[in-house]
N, C-alpha and C positions, 0 to 999 in steps of 0.2 A: 519579062521577070517583073512578079508581082512584090507585095508585103511594103509595109508602111516604111518609108524611108526616112522619117526622124526618128525610129527608132523607139524602146519602150525603157529605157534606163531613168534613174532617177532623174540626172539634167533633164532629160524627155519631158519624163512628168513634171520637174517645175514648170519649163517651160509650156506645157496644156494648161498649167495655173496660169500663167501670164495671158496666151490667148483664150481663154476663159474671161477675163477681165476685160479684155479689149472688144471683143464680140457677144456679149452680155448685154447690152442694151439693146443689139438689132434683133437679136434672135428671141427677146424676152419680147419685143413687139411686134416681130412675126406669129408670135405664139397666142399670145394675146387676142389675132383677131379668132382663132377659134375656141375662145375662154367660153365655157358655161356648156357645150356641148357634154351630153355624159359617156365620159369615155370607160372602156373595161379595160380592156391593157393595151396600155401605149410601153414601143419599143421603140430605145434608142439603138440606134447600127453606128458603130463602131465608137462605141462608148465612152474610151478612153479611160480616164481615171475618175469618171462620172458626174464631171461639172456639169452638162448638159442633161443629163438623166436626173440628174435632182433638181433644174429650171425647169426642166418639163412636165415633173412632178408637181415643184411649187404652182407652176401660172394653168396647169390643165385639171390639176386634182382628179388622175386618174385613179379606179379602186386600184389599181396596181402598174407600175410604172417596172420595165424592164431593162438593162443595159446589157449589152453583148461587146465583145470587142476581142480580137482574138489573142492579145495578150495576158498571161496567165499572171504577171508582177502587175497591170492596170486596173484587171479586175480584183486584186488581192487588194490595193489599196482604194480602191472607189468601195466593196463592200464595208470595209471598215471605219468608212464615213456614212453608210446610206439609214437616212430616216429610215421610220416605219411605213411601210405598202414600197417600198423600194429595193429590189433583187440586183444582183448582174451575173453572168454568166460567162464561162472563155465559151466562145463560136466565134467560127469565122464564115461573116455576115453575108458572103459570097455562097455561101450553100444554104438550099433550103430546103424541107421546112428549119425553123426555128427551133430552139429547144422552150418555147412558150407556154405549152399544155394547150393550144388553140390560137386562132385565128386572130388577129389583133382590131382594133377599133383605130388606132393610130401608130402610124412608123415614122422614124424620123432621124435624120443623119444631119449629121454639120460637116463640111469642110472634109467631107470622104471620099467624094467623087472621082477628085484630082488625084488620086492615090488610087485607083481600080482604075485595070488593064482596060475594061472592058464595061463601061457605067453605062451605056443602055442596056445590056444584058442583065446587070444587077437589076438594074429598075424592074423591067420586067418581071424578073424572079420573086422582086419584093412585091411587087402588085399580087402577088398568088397569095401572099401570108396576110393580107386586110379581109376581113369580114364585110360581107354587103354595106357598102355606105362608108365603109372606112376611108382615113386619110391615111398619106402617103407624102408627108414634108421636108421639103430639100430645101436646103440653108448650102448656098455657095458662093463660093468669090468669082466674079465676072472679071476685072478689071482692078489695078491697083495703078494709081496714077503719083509719081512722086520725078520733082525737078532735081531731087538730091543725090548729087552721086553715088555716093555710098550705099543710101536705100536702093536705087535704080539698081547698082552693080550687086547687091545681097539677091535682088529680084532676076540679076541675070544668071549668076550662079544657079542660085536655086531651081531655076527653070531646067537648065542643062541637065541639073543632075536630075531629076524628074525624069524628063523627056528620053536619059541613058538607060535608066534605070525600066522602063517602057509604060511611065505614067504619061498623062495626060492632065495639062496645067487649066482650070478652070480661074471663076475669081470675084470682089466686095467692097464700103465702109468710111469715118473720119475722125481717127481718134486721136488723141494725144499725142502727139509725136513721139516723145520721150519715151511712151510704154511703147509704141509701135517696135522703136530700134534696139531695145530693151528686149522682147521678144523676137527678132531678127536674130541679138547677138547671141539668143540664148541657143536657138537654132541653127547657128552657125557652128555651135561651140560642138553640137550634137551631131551634125551629120559632114564638118570641116574635113575630117580625115578623108571622107569616102569621096566625097569631091576630087580630090586631092589623088584615092586612090585611080577612079573614072578617070580621071585625066580630063575633066573638065576646070580645072582651078589651078593654080600655084600656088604652094605652100606661101611665098611672099605674099602672093595677090590676096588670100584671105587673113593674113594678118596685119596685113594694111587696112582692110574691108573691114576688121575685128576693132581695131583702132578709132576707125573714122565713126564707127556706130556707137563705140562706148562714147564720143564727144557726143553723138546724137541725145545719146538715148542722157547722158549727166548735163545737158543742158548749155553744154560749151559750144554748138555749133546748131544755129536754125535751121530746120527743114519744115516741109509740110508734106503729108500724104493722105492720101483718099483710097478708100477699097472700093467696088463696084457691087454689090451683092445679087446676085439672082434667089428666089426665094419662091420655089414652085410648090402647089400644093395639088394634088389629084386626089381627086374621089372615085372608088370601086363600085361599080352599079350595083 
């Protein structure tokens, strides 16, 4: 079963904003390694509400940046805040060719592969959309370390939900823990009912988890969390 487990509602859009704030430093540092190269077209795969697309355009300065996402509501939000040279289109990135009007000098995706049932096939398909010498950059989470039971409990339930929906969970960073807990709380509000429906958690368990996450987010409970990010770069011959 495919699809984006966190949905594309207004709360889901807000949690993407929290995620963008948390991951912006490591993503920016990753992209800066490739700054200065002359990119004609840069395509952001699974762009959501456009945070990564705008960051991509800002750091790398391609002639044109295109964000693709299967959610029409996310794309509409992204397009409403699009700067010059940045555009968005509704497209399922598992399907090639992309509606880009030609091969890309750069393809980028962040935290997308864990939501695909066959990541290897997706990567192989994406590589065919690169111009000769073009780059495919992948920014993914590989491991998340935390001793806090609320944060660990959230990750266990989230992982079970993704597994129940046919996803493969991957891994990454060390952000302010309050921000991480706030993002987890926003995520929980989006997919909590689905977790109960899928039988991976009980309603009382999730209510308690939400309360503990709120305590961490509000600074009433001490905790730490660290992501390990795997950042891959592939260049087409």
